[in-house]
C-alpha positions as a Python dict, from the first residue, in 0.01 Angstrom:
ca = {
    (1, 'M'): (0, 0, 0),
    (2, 'R'): (147, -349, 41),
    (3, 'I'): (295, -534, -258),
    (4, 'A'): (448, -882, -277),
    (5, 'V'): (691, -994, -548),
    (6, 'L'): (753, -1356, -645),
    (7, 'G'): (1084, -1383, -830),
    (8, 'A'): (1407, -1197, -758),
    (9, 'G'): (1572, -1238, -1096),
    (10, 'A'): (1673, -960, -1334),
    (11, 'V'): (1319, -815, -1358),
    (12, 'G'): (1189, -898, -1010),
    (13, 'A'): (1490, -743, -836),
    (14, 'R'): (1448, -421, -1036),
    (15, 'A'): (1078, -414, -953),
    (16, 'V'): (1152, -442, -580),
    (17, 'R'): (1396, -150, -600),
    (18, 'Q'): (1144, 61, -790),
    (19, 'L'): (874, -16, -533),
    (20, 'A'): (1108, 62, -244),
    (21, 'S'): (1164, 409, -393),
    (22, 'T'): (788, 477, -424),
    (23, 'P'): (658, 671, -119),
    (24, 'E'): (306, 524, -142),
    (25, 'V'): (437, 169, -99),
    (26, 'T'): (463, 96, 271),
    (27, 'H'): (566, -269, 255),
    (28, 'V'): (735, -492, -5),
    (29, 'A'): (770, -868, 39),
    (30, 'V'): (1004, -1052, -197),
    (31, 'A'): (1028, -1430, -240),
    (32, 'D'): (1234, -1656, -463),
    (33, 'V'): (1319, -2026, -474),
    (34, 'D'): (1682, -1916, -435),
    (35, 'A'): (1706, -1758, -88),
    (36, 'R'): (2040, -1602, -183),
    (37, 'R'): (1866, -1386, -440),
    (38, 'T'): (1616, -1246, -193),
    (39, 'A'): (1896, -1177, 55),
    (40, 'M'): (2096, -990, -210),
    (41, 'V'): (1794, -779, -306),
    (42, 'T'): (1696, -684, 49),
    (43, 'E'): (2055, -611, 151),
    (44, 'S'): (2107, -383, -150),
    (45, 'I'): (1821, -150, -53),
    (46, 'A'): (1898, 130, 190),
    (47, 'D'): (1542, 155, 325),
    (48, 'A'): (1543, -212, 428),
    (49, 'E'): (1268, -172, 689),
    (50, 'R'): (1003, -162, 420),
    (51, 'V'): (1144, -462, 228),
    (52, 'V'): (1133, -812, 376),
    (53, 'A'): (1244, -1147, 237),
    (54, 'R'): (1006, -1442, 248),
    (55, 'P'): (1043, -1807, 147),
    (56, 'A'): (884, -1911, -181),
    (57, 'A'): (606, -2094, 2),
    (58, 'P'): (225, -2049, -17),
    (59, 'G'): (238, -1762, 236),
    (60, 'W'): (470, -1539, 30),
    (61, 'S'): (182, -1306, -65),
    (62, 'D'): (6, -1287, 274),
    (63, 'G'): (-121, -938, 354),
    (64, 'A'): (-52, -795, 7),
    (65, 'D'): (-287, -569, -186),
    (66, 'V'): (-118, -663, -516),
    (67, 'A'): (112, -952, -607),
    (68, 'I'): (371, -942, -886),
    (69, 'L'): (462, -1265, -1065),
    (70, 'A'): (817, -1222, -1196),
    (71, 'I'): (900, -1592, -1227),
    (72, 'P'): (974, -1801, -1536),
    (73, 'G'): (671, -1911, -1735),
    (74, 'G'): (464, -2221, -1677),
    (75, 'T'): (321, -2155, -1329),
    (76, 'H'): (165, -1809, -1362),
    (77, 'R'): (-189, -1944, -1410),
    (78, 'A'): (-177, -2160, -1097),
    (79, 'E'): (-30, -1878, -886),
    (80, 'A'): (-284, -1629, -1022),
    (81, 'E'): (-575, -1859, -934),
    (82, 'R'): (-446, -1897, -578),
    (83, 'L'): (-401, -1521, -545),
    (84, 'L'): (-752, -1447, -672),
    (85, 'E'): (-892, -1689, -416),
    (86, 'Q'): (-711, -1481, -151),
    (87, 'R'): (-862, -1165, -305),
    (88, 'I'): (-523, -1032, -413),
    (89, 'A'): (-486, -853, -748),
    (90, 'V'): (-220, -988, -985),
    (91, 'V'): (39, -832, -1216),
    (92, 'S'): (228, -1082, -1432),
    (93, 'T'): (550, -1028, -1627),
    (94, 'G'): (496, -1351, -1823),
    (95, 'D'): (574, -1313, -2192),
    (96, 'G'): (500, -1668, -2307),
    (97, 'L'): (214, -1717, -2552),
    (98, 'E'): (56, -2005, -2359),
    (99, 'D'): (102, -1832, -2021),
    (100, 'V'): (-82, -1524, -2142),
    (101, 'R'): (-355, -1728, -2310),
    (102, 'A'): (-413, -1919, -1985),
    (103, 'L'): (-424, -1598, -1780),
    (104, 'L'): (-670, -1435, -2021),
    (105, 'A'): (-906, -1724, -1942),
    (106, 'L'): (-926, -1590, -1584),
    (107, 'D'): (-1113, -1280, -1701),
    (108, 'A'): (-1456, -1397, -1582),
    (109, 'E'): (-1327, -1501, -1240),
    (110, 'A'): (-1130, -1181, -1192),
    (111, 'T'): (-1429, -969, -1296),
    (112, 'E'): (-1660, -1159, -1060),
    (113, 'R'): (-1419, -1095, -773),
    (114, 'S'): (-1370, -728, -879),
    (115, 'L'): (-995, -783, -907),
    (116, 'A'): (-745, -694, -1179),
    (117, 'V'): (-515, -942, -1348),
    (118, 'V'): (-265, -744, -1557),
    (119, 'L'): (-79, -951, -1815),
    (120, 'G'): (255, -906, -1989),
    (121, 'A'): (368, -613, -1775),
    (122, 'G'): (727, -598, -1898),
    (123, 'F'): (926, -457, -2187),
    (124, 'S'): (733, -618, -2472),
    (125, 'P'): (458, -687, -2406),
    (126, 'G'): (422, -415, -2146),
    (127, 'L'): (591, -91, -2244),
    (128, 'S'): (503, -171, -2606),
    (129, 'D'): (133, -195, -2507),
    (130, 'L'): (148, 145, -2338),
    (131, 'L'): (307, 299, -2648),
    (132, 'A'): (38, 141, -2867),
    (133, 'A'): (-239, 280, -2645),
    (134, 'H'): (-73, 623, -2643),
    (135, 'A'): (-39, 626, -3022),
    (136, 'A'): (-396, 499, -3071),
    (137, 'A'): (-538, 791, -2873),
    (138, 'G'): (-465, 1015, -3171),
    (139, 'F'): (-687, 816, -3410),
    (140, 'D'): (-1062, 803, -3460),
    (141, 'V'): (-1037, 438, -3568),
    (142, 'V'): (-739, 203, -3529),
    (143, 'D'): (-692, -33, -3826),
    (144, 'E'): (-351, -191, -3764),
    (145, 'V'): (-101, -239, -3480),
    (146, 'H'): (247, -384, -3539),
    (147, 'V'): (518, -441, -3279),
    (148, 'S'): (885, -526, -3321),
    (149, 'R'): (1122, -612, -3037),
    (150, 'L'): (1497, -648, -3003),
    (151, 'G'): (1688, -785, -2703),
    (152, 'T'): (1622, -988, -2390),
    (153, 'G'): (1646, -933, -2017),
    (154, 'G'): (1762, -1206, -1781),
    (155, 'P'): (1819, -1579, -1847),
    (156, 'A'): (1446, -1666, -1829),
    (157, 'C'): (1371, -1403, -2093),
    (158, 'A'): (1650, -1535, -2318),
    (159, 'R'): (1515, -1890, -2290),
    (160, 'Q'): (1165, -1767, -2376),
    (161, 'H'): (1303, -1583, -2682),
    (162, 'H'): (1471, -1909, -2791),
    (163, 'R'): (1145, -2103, -2755),
    (164, 'A'): (942, -1833, -2930),
    (165, 'L'): (1147, -1869, -3249),
    (166, 'A'): (1072, -2242, -3255),
    (167, 'G'): (697, -2218, -3199),
    (168, 'E'): (397, -2104, -3398),
    (169, 'A'): (318, -1734, -3430),
    (170, 'V'): (-34, -1594, -3416),
    (171, 'E'): (-143, -1287, -3611),
    (172, 'R'): (-466, -1095, -3652),
    (173, 'R'): (-542, -1065, -4022),
    (174, 'D'): (-863, -944, -4188),
    (175, 'G'): (-1047, -979, -3859),
    (176, 'G'): (-951, -1345, -3809),
    (177, 'W'): (-658, -1533, -3658),
    (178, 'T'): (-383, -1696, -3861),
    (179, 'R'): (-96, -1919, -3751),
    (180, 'R'): (244, -1896, -3914),
    (181, 'R'): (575, -2069, -3859),
    (182, 'A'): (797, -1879, -3617),
    (183, 'G'): (1116, -1754, -3777),
    (184, 'S'): (941, -1665, -4104),
    (185, 'G'): (824, -1333, -4245),
    (186, 'R'): (1145, -1130, -4230),
    (187, 'E'): (1097, -755, -4202),
    (188, 'L'): (1356, -483, -4162),
    (189, 'S'): (1254, -275, -3859),
    (190, 'W'): (1410, 57, -3764),
    (191, 'F'): (1463, 105, -3391),
    (192, 'P'): (1575, 421, -3210),
    (193, 'D'): (1947, 505, -3228),
    (194, 'P'): (2198, 366, -3157),
    (195, 'I'): (2028, 34, -3242),
    (196, 'G'): (1913, 127, -3593),
    (197, 'A'): (1785, -134, -3835),
    (198, 'A'): (1749, -506, -3760),
    (199, 'D'): (1585, -804, -3931),
    (200, 'C'): (1278, -917, -3737),
    (201, 'Y'): (1075, -1238, -3770),
    (202, 'R'): (746, -1388, -3659),
    (203, 'A'): (760, -1553, -3317),
    (204, 'A'): (532, -1725, -3068),
    (205, 'V'): (479, -1413, -2858),
    (206, 'P'): (156, -1299, -2690),
    (207, 'D'): (151, -936, -2807),
    (208, 'P'): (-116, -991, -3079),
    (209, 'L'): (-356, -1150, -2829),
    (210, 'L'): (-332, -854, -2590),
    (211, 'L'): (-336, -584, -2856),
    (212, 'A'): (-628, -734, -3051),
    (213, 'A'): (-833, -740, -2730),
    (214, 'A'): (-742, -375, -2662),
    (215, 'F'): (-815, -257, -3019),
    (216, 'P'): (-1116, -455, -3146),
    (217, 'T'): (-1143, -246, -3465),
    (218, 'A'): (-792, -344, -3577),
    (219, 'T'): (-805, -591, -3865),
    (220, 'R'): (-428, -652, -3863),
    (221, 'V'): (-216, -707, -3551),
    (222, 'S'): (130, -861, -3559),
    (223, 'A'): (449, -890, -3356),
    (224, 'R'): (806, -975, -3456),
    (225, 'V'): (1133, -1022, -3274),
    (226, 'A'): (1486, -945, -3393),
    (227, 'A'): (1693, -1257, -3454),
    (228, 'T'): (2018, -1356, -3616),
    (229, 'R'): (2057, -1642, -3861),
    (230, 'R'): (2207, -1852, -3582),
    (231, 'D'): (1907, -1777, -3357),
    (232, 'R'): (1672, -1911, -3622),
    (233, 'L'): (1881, -2215, -3713),
    (234, 'T'): (1925, -2329, -3352),
    (235, 'A'): (1576, -2239, -3223),
    (236, 'R'): (1453, -2599, -3238),
    (237, 'L'): (1762, -2728, -3056),
    (238, 'P'): (1856, -2697, -2687),
    (239, 'M'): (2037, -2371, -2614),
    (240, 'L'): (2400, -2427, -2705),
    (241, 'R'): (2530, -2224, -2413),
    (242, 'P'): (2382, -2077, -2094),
    (243, 'P'): (2225, -1734, -2147),
    (244, 'H'): (2387, -1421, -2014),
    (245, 'R'): (2293, -1311, -1665),
    (246, 'E'): (2160, -998, -1831),
    (247, 'A'): (2182, -882, -2191),
    (248, 'G'): (2267, -535, -2319),
    (249, 'L'): (2051, -271, -2482),
    (250, 'G'): (1712, -366, -2620),
    (251, 'A'): (1455, -173, -2820),
    (252, 'I'): (1091, -176, -2922),
    (253, 'R'): (908, -21, -3214),
    (254, 'V'): (529, 20, -3223),
    (255, 'E'): (345, 118, -3541),
    (256, 'V'): (-22, 214, -3529),
    (257, 'R'): (-221, 281, -3846),
    (258, 'G'): (-572, 418, -3860),
    (259, 'R'): (-805, 695, -3964),
    (260, 'R'): (-833, 1054, -3855),
    (261, 'G'): (-1153, 1185, -4006),
    (262, 'V'): (-1146, 1079, -4372),
    (263, 'S'): (-768, 1042, -4399),
    (264, 'R'): (-543, 750, -4310),
    (265, 'D'): (-231, 807, -4104),
    (266, 'V'): (43, 622, -3916),
    (267, 'T'): (220, 688, -3586),
    (268, 'V'): (542, 512, -3491),
    (269, 'L'): (679, 518, -3135),
    (270, 'G'): (983, 346, -2993),
    (271, 'A'): (1195, 301, -2685),
    (272, 'I'): (1545, 186, -2607),
    (273, 'D'): (1675, 55, -2274),
    (274, 'R'): (1808, -256, -2109),
    (275, 'P'): (1494, -473, -2114),
    (276, 'A'): (1517, -592, -1752),
    (277, 'I'): (1551, -234, -1624),
    (278, 'A'): (1255, -110, -1828),
    (279, 'A'): (1045, -415, -1740),
    (280, 'G'): (1116, -371, -1367),
    (281, 'A'): (995, -11, -1380),
    (282, 'V'): (686, -99, -1585),
    (283, 'V'): (570, -384, -1362),
    (284, 'A'): (633, -184, -1042),
    (285, 'L'): (431, 115, -1166),
    (286, 'A'): (157, -118, -1296),
    (287, 'A'): (127, -275, -950),
    (288, 'V'): (104, 70, -790),
    (289, 'A'): (-165, 172, -1040),
    (290, 'V'): (-364, -144, -958),
    (291, 'A'): (-335, -74, -585),
    (292, 'R'): (-461, 281, -644),
    (293, 'G'): (-769, 145, -822),
    (294, 'E'): (-668, 291, -1160),
    (295, 'V'): (-708, -45, -1337),
    (296, 'G'): (-1048, -201, -1383),
    (297, 'P'): (-1134, -562, -1293),
    (298, 'G'): (-1073, -849, -1532),
    (299, 'A'): (-774, -995, -1714),
    (300, 'H'): (-609, -771, -1972),
    (301, 'G'): (-281, -626, -2093),
    (302, 'L'): (-171, -272, -2020),
    (303, 'A'): (-316, -143, -2348),
    (304, 'G'): (-660, -266, -2247),
    (305, 'S'): (-636, -178, -1878),
    (306, 'G'): (-783, 170, -1905),
    (307, 'L'): (-468, 331, -1763),
    (308, 'A'): (-404, 694, -1851),
    (309, 'T'): (-92, 657, -2066),
    (310, 'V'): (44, 1014, -2042),
    (311, 'P'): (104, 1021, -1663),
    (312, 'F'): (228, 660, -1669),
    (313, 'L'): (480, 729, -1945),
    (314, 'A'): (579, 1055, -1777),
    (315, 'E'): (657, 868, -1454),
    (316, 'L'): (854, 609, -1647),
    (317, 'A'): (1055, 891, -1807),
    (318, 'R'): (1120, 1042, -1464),
    (319, 'R'): (1262, 703, -1363),
    (320, 'G'): (1483, 690, -1670),
    (321, 'V'): (1272, 486, -1915),
    (322, 'K'): (1195, 714, -2210),
    (323, 'A'): (1005, 676, -2536),
    (324, 'A'): (1063, 846, -2869),
    (325, 'A'): (850, 931, -3172),
    (326, 'F'): (966, 857, -3527),
    (327, 'V'): (927, 1160, -3750),
    (328, 'G'): (915, 1124, -4126),
    (329, 'A'): (699, 1028, -4418),
    (330, 'A'): (476, 722, -4396),
    (331, 'T'): (525, 459, -4667),
}
């Protein structure tokens, strides 16, 4: 199993380390526009024979079964098209609304070539999609899916969060799509301890696109991100200061509503971790699953990939990324 990784930032570097610790993976190639990053990643891994640094040139993915795109948004579509032409499956960590929309448009090409293009394989979307699919398995019919997210990973993730609060959010409502101003629609979301409650707002994030495709019976699908008043006030301005190299703890909350028999019910799952660490584990295991043939052809998120969620989540837990169920009365 040979996997290539483009991007050695906070998420890409974690993905390389996760892949290097996976016995099935025989070769990992890592490339980044900053050669110092690739050198730092390869030098930090004890089993360096399986991990090689490559320049961020067209040949970075040569010989790979699966390629991971862990670079900032804007170029994922072009890279994915080139990879599909080389008959290499793709796993993207992109969490920008337009990036994901552009990659979803590759569904016909990927299906024709019998290759998988997995989208949003990170913290949220990514782990949140897996939790939604796991929760949905307990329902006969899924009516609603709602996701809330708190925290960011590396600098690219922080910049995307900033842009998302200045854009236009999309929501699935009554079977159709609506557009709302990002930064509106405040909701108090309860995340696992020690995070607790946080105000969350609409944002230009791709989660509704991926979840609506995975759960076609759902008439309401939404996503919100936690933000402070300063985040919302400055969202339409350039970032006032450079983002942190990596932020602290993050959290996700996934609420699925539906019917079991004749009764309606709700399941709420959550997770807490440093987003870059969790995202690195998710994208690495997603790439391994694609290489094993556990993901069908076409372009889709993890919730719509057909992956068996129980073994995937169990392996994530073994690697330190754990989920939790909220227990209490539905309101």
